[in-house]
Structures are given as structure tokens and as C-alpha cells.
N, C-alpha and C positions, 0 to 999 in steps of 0.2 A: 340755677332754678332748683328749688327743693321739692322733692316728691315724697309721698307716702304710698308705698306699694305693699299691700298685704300687711300693713302695720309696721313695715320697715322703712326707715328714712334713707333716701338716696339724694345725692346732689349731682346735677349735670352742669358742666361748664362749657360755655360757648365763647372761645377766645378769638382775639384778633378781629373784632367786629368794629367797623367804623362808627364813631359816635353818632354821626348824622343819620345812620340807617337803622337805629334801634327803634322798635315800635312798641316797646313796653318800658315801664319804669320800676324801680325798686319798690317792693311791697305789693305789686300787682299779682293777681291770680290769673293764670292762663289755662286755656283748654286745649285738648288734643286738636291738631290741625291748624292752630292759630299761628299766624306769622309773627315772629318775635324780633327778627333782625335780618339784615342782609350781610353777606360775607364781605370782609374787607381785606386789606393787605398790610396791616400794621405789623411791626416787628421786621426782622430781616427776612424778607420774602420777595419772590419774583412775580407774584401776582395774587389775586384774590383767592382766599382759602379759608377753611373752617378748622379751628383747633378745638377738638371735642374731647371732653373727659367725663368719666363717671366715677363718683366716689361713694363709698358706703358710709352713711352718716353725714356729718357736716363737713363741707369742703375746707381743706387746709392748704395753704400756699405750698407747704412742703410736699404735698402729694401723698400723705399718709392714707392708708386704706383705699388705695386706688383700685378700680375694677377695670378689667379689659372691656372697652366699650363694645367691641363687636360681639364678644361672647354674651355680654349682658343684653344687648339689643336683640340678639337671636333668641334668647330665652323668652322674649315678649313678641316674637313674630316678625322682627325687622332685621334685615341683614345688610350691614353697611357695604360689605364686599360685593354681595350679589347685586346691589343697586348701583355700583360704581361703573363708570364707563370703561375704566381700565384699572388694574391693580398691579403694582410693581414692588417687589421686595428689594429694598436698597440696603446694602451693608452700612454699618456705622462708619463714618469717615474718620480717618486719623489726622487729617489736616484740611484746612479750608483756605480759600483765597477771597480777599475783600478789595474793594476799590472805594475811595472816598468821593462823595458827590460834590464836594466843595473843598477849597483849601482848608487844611486841617492841621491842628497842633498835635504833635507826637510828644506825650508827656512822660515823665519818669515814674509816675504812679497813677492810680485810678481816681483822678479828681482834678479839678481846675486849680487846686492849691499847689500841685506839683510843678516842678520847673519844666520848661519846654525844651525838648531835646532837638527837635527839628520841625520845620513847617513843611507839610506834605502837599504839593500841588494837587489839584483836582485829578482824579483818575490814576492816582499812584497805586501800584500793586502792593498789597500787604498779605503776608502769610500768617496764619494763626492755627491753633488747635481747638477743636470743639470743646466747649466748656471752660476754656481758659479765660475766665471773666470775673469781674467783681462789680456787683451792682449793674449799672448801665455802662460799664467800661469794659473793653476787650483788650487783651494783650496781643500785640502784633509785632512783626519784624518787617521793616520797609527800608530798602536801600542799605541793608546790613546793620541797621540800628533797631534795637528792640525797645518798645515802650508801650504806652497805653493810649487808646483813642476812644472818643465817645461813640457808642454804638449807633447813635442817632444819625451819624454822618457817613456811615459805610454801608455797602451792599455787596451782594455776590457778583454783580456785573457792573461794567463801567457805563457811563452815560455819554452817548454820542451827542455832541452839541450841534453838529452840522455835517451834511454829506455833500461832497463835491465830486464833479465829473471832470477829469483832467482835460483841459482845453488846448494847451500848446501842442503843436504837432510834434515837437521834439520830446514831449513827455516832461515829467517832473522828477527830479532826484530827491529821494528820501534818504536823509543822512542820520548818522548815529548820534549826533549832538547838534545843538543850535549854533552851528558855525559853518561857513562855506568851506572851511578846511577839513571838516569832519568826514569820516569815511562814508561812502555811499552804501546804504543798506540794499537798496534796490531802486530801479527806475520804473515809475508808473507810466504806462503808455497812454496816449490820447484816448479818451473814452472810458478809461478805468476809473474806479471809485477811490476816494480818500475820505476818511472819517475823522472829523476834528474832535479831539478829546479835551483841549484846553484853549482858552483865548490866546490870541497872538501876543507874544512878548518879545521885545527887542528885535522885531522884524521876522520872528520865526513862529511857526505854529506846530504844536505837538499833535500828530495824527496816527491813525491805525490803518492797516491795509484791509481790515474787515471789521464789521460791526460787532462780532462776537468777542467777548472778553477773553484776553489771553493771546490774541493774534499779534502779529509783528507790528511794532511801533517804531516811530522815528520822527524827524523834523523836516519840514519843508518851508521854503521862503514864503512869508505871509503875502508878499506882493503878488505871487503867482495866483494864490487863492482869492486875493482881494479883488481882482479884476472881474470876477464872476458876478452875475446879477443875483440879488437876493431872491429867494423863493417866496411867492405870495399865494396864500390859500384863502378861499372865501367860503364861509358857512352861512347858508340861508335858511330861514325858518319857513313854516307854512304861512302864506300871505293871503289875506282876504281884503275885499274892498272896504271893510268896516274901519280899519285903522292902519296907521303907518307901520311898516316893518323895520326891524333892525337886523343888519347883517354883522357877522363877526369876521374880522380880517386878521390872519396870522402871518407874520413876516419872519423868515429864517435867513439870517445873514451869514455870509461866509467868514466873517472876521470877528464877530462879537455875538454874545448871547443876549445883548440888550440893544438891538438896532434902534436908531432914532431917525425921524424924518416925517414926511407928510403922506397921508393916505387919502386918495381921492376916489369917490365912487360916482358913476354916471349911469342914469337910467331914464328912458323917455326924454333925453335931452337935458335932463336936470342933473346938476352936480352937487355933491356934498363933500366936505373935507373934514379931516380930523388930524391932530398932531399925535404922532407916536413917540411917547417919551421913553427914556431908558428904563424907568421904573415899571413900565407896562410889560417888560420882558417879551416884546414882539407881538402883543395882542391888543387890538383896539376895536371898539364897537362903533358902527356908523348907522345913524337913523336916516332911512331913506324917505323921500317924499311919499305921501299917501297916493296910492294908485287907485283910481276910481272905476276903472273898467277891468273886467276879467280877461284872462288870457295869459300867454307866456311873455315874459320880459327878460331881456339880457342886461345884467348889471356888470359893468366893466370897472375894474379896480386897478389903480396904479399906485405903487409905493415909490416915492422919491426920497432916497437917503440923504441925510445931512452930510456936509463935508464934501471932499473931493472924491471923484469916482475912483481915483488911484488907491484911495484908502478904504473906501466903503463899498465899491462896486457900483455898477450902473443901476438904473431904475428897474423895478420888477413889476410885472403885470399879471393879472388873472381875471377870469370872468366866470359868472355862474348864471343859471336860468332861474327866474322867479316864476312860480306857478300861482297866478292870482285867481282866486275863486270868490264866489259870493259867500257871505256869512251864512252859517247853518241856521235854519229856522226850527225852533223847538216848540213842541206842543205839550200840554200837560198830560201826565199819566191818567188813564181813565179810571183806575181804582187804586186808592191809597188807604187801605184799612188801618184803623188804629190798633196797634199791637196790644196783646193782653198778657197778664201774668197770672200764675196760680193764686188762689185766694190766700193760702197760707204759705208764708216764706219764713225760713229760719236759718240761723247761722249754721254753716257746714253742710247744708242740703242744696245740691245744684238746682238752679232755677233756669228753665228754658222758656224763651219767649214764644208765643204763638203769633206768627206774622200775619195771618190772613192771606187772601189771594190778591196780590198786586197785578195790575194789568196795564197795558197789554203784555202778556208773558212772552219771553222771560224778562224779569226785572232783577237787576243786581241789587242785593240788599247789604247794607252795612249797619253795624250796631255800635251803640255807645251807652253803657250802663251809667246810671246817675244815682248819687247818694245825696238826698235832700236837694235834688236839682242840679248838683255839681257833678261834672264828669269824673268817673273813677278811672284813674290812670291804668292803662293797659286792658281795661274791661271792654273789649271790642268784638267778642264772639257772640253767637246766638245764645250761649249758656253762660251763667255766672254763678259762682258759689260764694254766698255771703260770708264775710269774715267777722271776727270779733269787732272790728271797727264799724260794721254796719248794724250791730245790734241796737234796736230801738230807733233806728233811722228809717227814713222813707226811701224805698228803692223803686226805681223806674228805669225804663230803657227807651232810647230813641232809635227808631229804625229809619234809615235813609235809603230810598229807592232811586236807582239811576238806570237810564237806558238811552242808547245813542239816538239822537233826534228828539228826545223828550226832556222836559224840564225836570230837574231833580226835585224830589219831594221828601219831607221828613215828617214822621208821626211819633208821638211820645205816648207811652202807656200810662194808665193810672198808677198811682203809687201804692206800694204795699209796705206796711211797717214790718221790719225784720224782727222776728221773735227770737227767743233764746233757743240755741241749738240743743239737739238731743244729748242727754247725758251719756258720757262714755261708759261702756260696759266691760266687765272683766271677762276676757276670753279664757284665762286660767285663773282660778280662785287664788286669793292671797294664802300664804302659809306661814306657820310659826316654826322658826328654826331654832334648834338648841335643846338642851336637856332641862326639863321643868323641875329643877331641884332648888332647894332653899339657897339663896345667895347667887344662883346662876343667872346669866343674862340670856333672855330670849330675843331673837331678831325677827322683825317682820319682813317677809318677802311679799311685795305688793302684787305679784302676779303679772300677767300681761293684759293689755287693754285694747279696746277697739280703735283708739286714736293715739297718735303720737303727740309728744309735747305736753302731756298732762303733768300736773303737779300733785303730789300725794301728801295727805295728812293722815295721822293715825290716832286711834283711840283703843286702848287695851280694855278688855272686858273680863270681869270675874263673874262666872255663872250668868253671863249675858248682860250684866250691869256694868256701866263705865267705872273704871278705877280712877279716882281723882288724881289729876296731875300726870297720868300715864298717857302722854300724847306724842311720844317720840317713836322713832323706828325701832327702839330697843326698850326692853323692860326687865328689871331685876326682881326676882321673886322674893317675897317676904314671908314671914310665918303665917300671915293671913291667907296665903294662897294654898296651904297644904290641903290636899284632897278636893280642891275646887277646880272648876272647868275654866281654863284660860284661853281666850281667843283675841284676835285683833280685827278691828273694823277699819278698812282703808277707804278714804274718800279721794276721788280723782277729780281734780278741778281743771277745766279747760276754758280759756277765755271765750266768752260769748256763749257758753254752753251751760246747761244745768249740771250740777255736780253728781257724779256717779259714785255709788258705794258698793262694797262687797266685804263679806266677813269670812275669815278663815275658819277652818275646822278647829275644834277646841282640843287642847291637851290638858291632862289632869296634873295639877301641882302635886309633887311628891311630898309625903309625910316624912317626919324625922324619926329615926329610931330612938327609943326611949332610953336604951342603955347601950353604950359602946365603950366597954372598958379598954384601958391601955394594956396591950399584951406584954408578957414577960418571956424571957428566954432562959431555959434550963439547960444544964450541961456545962462541962468545962470547955472554955474556948481554946481548943488545941487542935492542930491539924490532924485529921483522921478520926477525931472523936465527934460523935453525933450531938447536935444541938436540937432542942425541941421548942416549939412555940406554944405557949399557954395563952389561948385567946381570951378566956374569961367568958362570962355569961352575957350574951347580947340579947336585947329585948326590943319588941315583943317576939318571943320565939315562935316558929323557927326562923333563924337568920342564916343565910348561906354565907360562908366565910371563905375568902380567898387569901392566899399568902404570897408575899414577895419578900425574899431575904435581901438584905442590903449590905454592901461592903463600904464602910466609911460613908454611908448615906446614899450610895449609888446602887441601882438594882443589879443583882447578880443574874445573868442570863440563865434561864431554865430553872432557877431555884424558886419554885412556886408550890412546894409541898409544905406540910406542917413541920417537917424536920429538915435539917440541913447539916451536912458533914463538911467542915471547912477543908479546903484544899491548900496546896502550896501557895496559890495566888493570894490567899487570905493571911499568910504569915505576917505578923506585925500590924495587921489591920483590925478595925473594930467592926463587929457584926451586930446587926439589928434586924428586926422583922416588921413588915407593915402588913396589918390585917385589915381587909376591906370587907365590910358587911353589906349584903344586898338582900332586899326583900321586895316582892311586887307591891307597888303603890307607895314605896318609901324611897327616899333619896339614899344613894350609896354613901357610906361613911368610911373613912379610913383612919386607923390609929397605928402609931409606930412605937415600938418598944424602946426602952433605953438601950444604948449600945453596950456590948460586952467589953471586957478588958481586951487589950491587944491579943490576937490569936498567937498562942505559944507554939513552939516546935513540937511535932508529934513524936510518939514513942519510937524507939529504935526497933527494927525488925530483929527476930531471934532465929537461930538455926535449929530446925527440927531434926535434921540429920547433918552432923558436922562435916566439914570439907574433908577431902581425901586426896592422897598423892598416888598417882599411877605411873608405871614405867619401871625400868630396871634401875635400882639405886646404885649405879656404878659411875665412877668418874668418866666423863665424856658421853654418857648416855643422856637421854632427854626424859625429864620428869614432867608430868602434866598435873595441874591443879584442877580438881572437881569442886565447884563451890558448895555442893550439898543442897539441901532443901530448906526453905525459910518460911517464916510465918506470914509474909506478904508477897504479893506479886508485883511485877513491874519494877524490879530492883535493878540497879546498876552495881556491878561488882568491881573491886580493885584488889590487887594481890601484893603480898610482901612475903618473900621466901626468907626462912630463918635457918641459921646454923647454930645448933645447940641453944635454940631459943632466942638468939639475937638476930636482928635484921641483917641480911646480906645486901651490901650496897649495890644499887642499880637493879636488883632482882625483883621487878615489879610486874612481870608479865605472867600469863597463864602457864607458861612453860619455863623450866630451869634446867640447865645442863651442868651437873656437878663438876667441879674442878679437882685437881689433885689435893687442894687445900681442904676439900670436904671429906676425903677418905678417912674412914673411921669415925666421922662426926655424925650427929643426929640432924637430919634435914627435915623441916616441916614447912607449911605455908599458912599464913594468916589471911583470911578473906574478910574484906570490909564490904558490907551491904549498904548502899546509898539509895535514899528515896527522898524526892523533893519534899521539903517542908518537915522532914522527920530527922531525928538524930540518927547517926550512923550505927549500925550493928556490926559486931565483929565475932569471928570464931576461928579457931586454929585446928588444923588437921593433926592426925597422929604423925609421929616422926618415923623416918626410915634411916637406917645406918648405911652410909655410902661405902661401897667397896672400891678396890682399885679398878682401873679401867679394864674393860673386857677386850681380849684379843680377838681379832677377826681372822678367818682363814684356817688353813690346816686341813689335812684329810688322812684317812686310814683305809686300807683295803686288804683283803685276805688273798694270798696266792699259795700255790703248791710249794712247800719248802724246798724240795729237790730241784724242781724246774718250774718256774713261774708259768711256763707255757702249758704245763700239764693240768688235767682236771683235778678239782677238789672233790673227793668222795670219801665216804666212810672208809677208814683204814689208812688214809693218807695223812701225812703230817703237813700242817700249814704254818705260815708265818704272817705277821702284820707288816705291811709296807706303808710307811707314814711319810707325809710331807708337812713339815712344821710351818706355822705362820712366820711372817717376816720378823727376824730378830729373836725368835723363840727357839727352844730346844726341846727334844722329847724327854719327858721326865719319867714316864712309865707306860707299860702296855699291860692291860688286864683282859683276861678271857673270862666271860660270864656265861653260865648256863643256869637257866631258871632264875635269873636275877642275882645269882651269887657268884663271887669271884672264885674260879676254880684253878686259875693259873696266872702267874705273872711273868712266865718265861717268854722268850721271843717266839718260840715255836709251840705248836700245840697239836696233839694227835687226836684226830676225829674218830671216835669209837662208836658212834651211833648217829642216827638222823635227828637227834634232839637239836632244836635251834640254838645257835651260838651267837654271842655278841662280843665284839672286841672293842675295847675302849682305850683310846690313846690320850694321854694327858701331856700338854706342852706347858712349859714355864718360861716366864720372861720377867726380868727385874722391873718392879713397879706396876705390874699388871696382874690381874686375877688369872689363875690357871685357865688354860683353854682345853676343854674336853671335847673330843670328837669320837663318835661311835659309828660302827656299822654292824648290821646283823644279817645272818644268813642261815639257811637250813642245809646241812651237807647232803649231797646226792648219794644214792646207793651205789656201791661198787658194781660195775657191769658184769653180766655173765660172760665167762670166757667162751661159752658155746658159740657166741656170735662172731668170734674171731678165730680163724682157722690155724693161725700160726702165732708164735710168740712175737714175731716181728710185726705182725698186723696189730696185735694187742698194744705193743709199745708205740707203734706208729699212730694209733688212735689217741694217744696222750694219756694213757692210764698208768698207774703205779708211780713210783714204787710204793709198796705197802710196808708198814712198820709193825714190829712187835717189840715192845720194850723200847730201848733207846737206839737200837741199830736198825739201819734200813735193810729191808729184805724185799726181794721180788718174788712173789708167790706165783706158782704155776699149778694148774690143775691137770691130772692125768686124764685127759679127755677120752682116750680110747680104752682106758682101764687095762692096760697091758702091764702095769707096774712100772712103767718108765715115764718120768716127767722131764720136761725141758726139751722134748723132742719136737 
């Protein structure tokens, strides 16, 4: 069923409905509350059910645009779950079981053209997976063989053909196979049930211990079941003395699904008989004699099977009571008014019949709408919405009243000619999409309308007047549209309705600039050198100009100024510029310059301050290259160390450690400045002369020449105590006062407190001399007054004192008695 809800089309699907219980036909219009069908049990089902779907738009078999039915129904005030007797969430099954309702071919493929793998007897158990199907065929596995079966012959449960109560006192043995030698599965005791699943074959019957699918199965001797009487059931109708009644007799045999024999019915001493043929599948109808008096009657029925009792069982009987009543007497309804319709009826507008007051109330009313006197399929509600098929036709309705005990009456209204339906209206106005520039294409957006299913036509307008031939959904602007108002008129056609129209808002066609010169590019096309765009004079002035520089015709990101400086990415590429002119009321125009020659390598960087070499220029020491300062930033430097102006093999790092081969030679470094897209720049540092390697270690200290343990003071003679570096020897010792050498002797007499420096020079073959110094200020000689005896003076570590070249120990006459040394 297709619905239009607030201008949106939805489709509802009601599946698995038995054909005979449909109350509407294709093309009919239905109303809320109208009965459309009864649920059925088609498909693989265990009982009557409704398969309900909601789709947005038109229904598709694939289920595209499906909508959750419960959510959708709740949005309109109906809740499927709330209205259900029970709700159960069932997980998706990973496997399923089927049973065939008749003997069935198991084929190698999904179709009757495929070969038969096996014939499956009725009620054979088959395993499958949900969805493992092709068309109307399902893939199953039965008795260890996998193949395809027609889905029309399988179901989720088996079909019980007959039910038996075990009669023998000794019970009945149920065996695993159809043979007396087969193992006994179980013994059913007297009075217990057995359920027949297949007709007897070769003297054995396939049975189950319970009616539910999947219960234990086995085989019993058919002769045991065959001695039981068939079951007979009688169905009687309501019976009146007005006419003869017919009863239905159903016979269930213990050995066959198609029993044959004679059915005899007896009532009021009169008998009637009928033959039950195999084709009837156990059901036959018997017409009883007419009963002319009211009251209850007992009808007795006997079924006598064909053949021997040993094979088919004994006769079966049943009886039922007939309630014979007098026929009902009907009277006419007291009021059956003629229904009326509104004076004006048109397509798309619902028409509701006015019934009038039928009596005696309440009277049940049924409706049938008529088109030119013929019934309209499915139009059986009190209201009807005329369709395009009704336009210009005569519409009427027949109202039928019924009430128990009264004769049914029908009245038909006067006819009304169905007029043209109201024109659809635009809920949102049409719109013009696109840029109204010369040569550009505009597109008509029809907007949204009050009805679904409308067909649109278009007419483009220039200053409100139709443009000849412009009747499509798109329009390409010409020179005649410059400065003019352009709009589109949309006509909405709906079958049976007047045509609706709506016009979009207008857009103004843009004029064309009168002068749009081709730009030129000035400047040398070289990396790092600026290029400039010369746009020329665009008219009518002023015209806003925009720039986009291009590399081999492709836009350079961010290059939107009037100038552009090529980068390394442009090397070897051709540069051009596109200038776009815009002006209000005019269409934008773009012009592109001719391309330059291929962009050349940029100029090399130059050193503003030349490189330098730092560190001690001695063999074994480390020299470091300083690159200097350059004319450009972002440079990458490489290095080459030189010996007497020639490259030193492998010396290409920022540091270099001179070797003995460099001693006495001039060492410098050449720095190369690299920049993407530019030539390399180079500069060389000043040279340094490499000296022999520098010795490490060695020391010199000053001690009292007479006794190293004594103090060094003014008046004492000192000496230099040296420790030479490994492998070196002492070359000389120098004593310096005020920075001048005053002595080169091993010992030196301290005559004042003037600071003194001692410098020791060590020599070693192949190395530069090693010079070690130490400086000190001599302490003043102590006053003897603080020492009471000569022994104390000496013990304190002072003396001896010198005068000239000989050592003397001087004493002071402390007590001034003319005697010293005391």
C-alpha cells in the first residue's frame, strides 16, 4: 500500500496473506480502519501470521530504504509491541531443521534440471542453515547427503498421519529398522501412544513416540497397528426444517492416509450411504433426509473399510446430535433512507456519504462505491477519495443495511460528476541554481509541492517574458541575458488535477567586461629572483583583479599576489600567471599569460665574513671550521680541508686533526654553501702553520735548596724541582722577575718579596717544547724574637740564609750582650 504522509511517500507491505482472504484489489484506494485482508500461513510457517514492512519511497524487493515498522508506527500513535499479547526476543538461529511433507527428490542443484541424489521418504529430517537458499530451493543435509530440495515441500515440523493407542497386552516393540531382526529401541506399553509418520511399507510402519518433531522414531509391524479400528468424526451444520442438511464425515485410518470404504448415516430410521474413495483423502459429505419437525436428532455414522480387517482394521463408528429449528422469520427494516453525497465532488478530495437514520437501530451498514454504476474495487468504506480514473465520471455509493431478524436492504445515492482536482501548490518556491554568467548553465530547482507524484515542466523567463525554446530544467545564458532578470516558471501536473504553477525569484544576468587584456610576466625566470605580473587595463574601470601563479599550468598554492619569487620546486619548470577580473554586475573573466622560459638555477650565495679556523695548529690537536656569514639564510654547508692549498683526502668534516705530515705546512678550510635551486657558493679561510705535536704533562715546583723541608723566605736560596713529561727531558730552567729572565741557574737567592716565576722547558724529539711555569711571592724572614733559642729557630724550619754564594746561618744578639750564637 502506498501512502503520502506530509508530502512524503511511504509503502507498507503486508506479506503471507492467503489469496482468498484479500478484501481489496490492485489500484484501489483504502481508508483508515478498512479491512484489507486476513492473515495466512504461506511460506515456511507454523501458523497464521502477518509479515509487515515499512519502506521509505517505493517498495523494492531487495528491501532498500527499509524503516523499522515499530518505530515508524509509534511516531503516528500506534505501538505494535504495546498491542501485542506477548513479545519475545529471539536470537538469530545458526541452524534449522526441516521435514518433508511428502516423498521428495534431493537434487544436486537448485532446480528440477539437476540430477536426483536420493529420494527422501515423507518426514525425513533435514538440517540446513538460515539463508542457504537459491530462489525457491533450499540446501539441506539428509542422511549424510547434501543437496537441494524445493521449499514448497518442507516445513519446520513433521506431519503426523495417524495416532494409535497400543492395544496388545504385551505391548509393541519399536525397532531401529524395518526388520524383525533389528534392535529394539523401546517397548511401548498397552495404552501408550504411537504416531504414524509414513504409510506402511513392506509390512512395517515408521512411527514416533511423541507428536513433537525431533522425538524418538522407529519401526513397528504394520499388522499390529492395522487391527485397530479407524477413527470416524462427524461435523454437523445448523439445521432447520426448511431444507435438508449435509454432514461431513472424516475417517482416519491406522494404515493409510487415503482410506477407502462405505460411509452410512442413519437418522429417524432413514439411512443414506456414500462411497469413500482414495482421492477423497478420508473426507466425504452425506446429504441427510429433510427433517420436518423441530427438536434434537441423533445421527449415527458407520465406516466400513474395503478389503480385509487384517489389512485395514475393523469398522469405525461415530454419532452426533442435530439441533433442528424452525427457519428464521425476517421482517423489513422500518427506515432505509437514500444516502446522499456532497454537491461538489473532485479528484483528490475525500467524499463521505451521509447515511441517514436507518431503523430499527442499530443497523449494520456496508458500502460499495460505484463509477458509472460499476463497483469500484476495494472502495467499501464510508469515505472514498476519487482518483484520476474517476475524473469526469458519475460517482455514487450503495449502502446496504443488515440486522438480525430483518431483511437486508440496499439504497444507492444520486450520482455526482467528479470534477478536476485542486491544483498542487508549491510549499517551497522554485529556485534558480548556478552563476548567471555568459555561457554558464542555470538549473531549475522545482521546490517542494503539496502532492506527491507530480510531473514538472519548465519555462524560463527574461524580464518576466518567456524565452523561446527555453523549456528544459536547465538554461545556458546568452549575450541577450546581460543585465536582464532571469527566472523560471514551474508547472506541476498531477493526473486528474488542475495544473499548478510557481515562479522562482529572479537573478540578474551578468554583463561582460569590455576589456580583459592578456597579462604579461616581467623579470628573469630564475630561482630566488622576483617575477611581476603586468595585468594591463581592464574595463570598465574599476575592475578588481585577482592573481594565481601557475607552474606548468597548475596552480601554485598560496601564490596569489601580483609578484612571485620562484623556489627550488620551480627549477626547470615554466611559470605563468592567471589574472581574474571581477566587477559587480559583470561576469568574472580570467586571462592567462604566456609561460616563461624554464626557470634557471638561482645565483650562488656569497660570504660576507670569510670562514675561519680555530684551535691550536699543532699535530694531534683539533682544528674547527667556522663557516662565516653569508648573503642568504637557510644554507647547508660542506667542508674541505686544504694542505698548502690542496685538498686533504677524506678531510670533509667541520673538524680536522693535523698529522705529522702537516707539520710546517699551511692548513686552511674551503666552505661550500648549498641552497636548493641555487648554484653553490664557496669561500676559503685563512691558513695556519702546523707545528709539531704538543707534549702533555710535566711540572715544576720551588723548594728550599738546603733542605726541601724548610721554609722559603727572603734570604733563602731555592731550587726548581721538575717532573718531565713521558719521553721528554728538561732543557732549561729560567727564573723571571717582572716578566724578565734574571737567572738560568738551578738555584736562585731570594733577596726581596718581589713575585718570582720559574719556567721549566722540556724537549722531546718530534714534539714542540713543553713549557711549565709556577709563580710565587717569597715570605718575609721571621723575627727571631719569637724563638727563644737557636734550636727552636732551626726546629721551626727556617734558614739557612745566604750572602753571596756560600751558605751562612745568621743569628741575632737578642739580649745585646755582645755574644751571638748563645
